[in-house]
C-alpha positions as CSV (number, residue, x, y, z in Angstrom):
1,M,0.0,0.0,0.0
2,K,2.8,2.4,0.9
3,K,4.6,1.6,-2.3
4,S,1.6,2.4,-4.5
5,L,0.9,5.7,-2.6
6,L,4.6,6.6,-3.0
7,T,4.3,5.9,-6.7
8,I,1.2,8.0,-7.1
9,A,2.7,10.9,-5.2
10,L,5.8,10.7,-7.4
11,F,3.8,10.6,-10.6
12,T,1.7,13.6,-9.6
13,A,4.8,15.6,-8.6
14,L,6.5,14.9,-11.9
15,S,3.3,15.5,-14.0
16,G,3.6,19.2,-13.1
17,F,6.7,19.5,-15.2
18,A,4.9,18.5,-18.4
19,Q,2.3,21.2,-18.2
20,D,4.1,23.6,-20.6
21,K,3.2,21.6,-23.7
22,V,-0.3,21.6,-25.1
23,Q,-1.9,20.9,-28.4
24,C,-1.9,23.8,-30.9
25,T,-5.2,25.7,-31.1
26,A,-4.8,26.8,-34.7
27,T,-6.7,25.2,-37.6
28,T,-5.2,23.7,-40.8
29,K,-6.2,24.4,-44.4
30,A,-8.6,21.4,-44.2
31,N,-10.3,23.2,-41.3
32,A,-9.2,20.7,-38.7
33,Q,-7.4,21.4,-35.4
34,C,-3.6,21.2,-35.7
35,K,-2.1,18.2,-34.0
36,T,1.3,19.6,-33.3
37,T,2.5,20.3,-29.8
38,A,2.8,23.9,-28.6
39,W,5.6,24.7,-26.2
40,N,6.7,27.5,-23.8
41,N,3.4,28.8,-22.5
42,S,2.1,29.3,-26.0
43,T,-1.1,28.1,-27.6
44,L,0.4,27.9,-31.1
45,C,2.9,25.5,-32.5
46,W,6.1,26.6,-34.4
47,R,4.2,26.4,-37.8
48,H,1.3,28.7,-36.8
49,N,3.2,31.1,-34.4
50,P,4.1,34.3,-36.4
51,E,6.8,35.1,-33.8
52,Y,8.7,31.9,-34.4
53,V,12.3,32.3,-35.5
54,K,14.2,29.3,-37.0
55,K,17.6,28.7,-35.6
56,E,20.5,29.4,-37.9
57,K,22.7,26.5,-39.0
58,N,26.3,26.6,-40.0
59,P,26.7,26.1,-43.8
60,T,27.9,22.7,-45.0
61,V,31.4,22.8,-46.4
62,I,34.0,20.2,-47.5
63,C,36.6,19.4,-44.8
64,S,39.9,21.3,-45.0
65,G,41.9,18.4,-43.6
66,T,44.2,16.0,-45.4
67,T,44.1,12.2,-45.5
68,K,47.0,9.8,-44.7
69,A,47.6,9.6,-48.5
70,N,48.2,13.4,-48.4
71,E,45.1,14.1,-50.4
72,S,42.4,16.6,-49.4
73,C,39.5,15.1,-47.4
74,K,36.2,14.9,-49.2
75,Q,33.9,14.6,-46.1
76,K,31.3,17.3,-45.6
77,T,30.9,19.1,-42.3
78,S,28.9,21.9,-40.7
79,H,31.3,22.3,-37.7
80,P,32.5,25.9,-37.3
81,S,36.2,24.8,-37.5
82,G,35.7,23.5,-41.1
83,N,37.1,20.1,-40.2
84,C,35.1,16.8,-40.2
85,F,35.0,14.6,-37.1
86,H,38.1,12.7,-38.4
87,H,40.3,15.8,-38.5
88,R,39.1,17.7,-35.4
89,P,41.4,17.6,-32.4
90,K,40.4,15.1,-29.8
91,K,39.2,16.4,-26.5
92,D,41.0,14.9,-23.5
């Protein structure tokens, strides 16, 4: 009995963290309610929110490293250093 009460109490405490996501209240072109989740105390999803700003991504470039055969690497990368994961310095 104590175990089930503890489980219920834990579940109700954790369910309070999930209250910032709700279903979008906008309608689609087919005049049906949008099924996408709205976040951050908003009632509109990213698609219907006019204030939504898409995150900028780094452009994809060809790696500037060289291979063991002393040829230029042909891997693509979007890392700010311009090197693919093979030619980036290892973190210790």
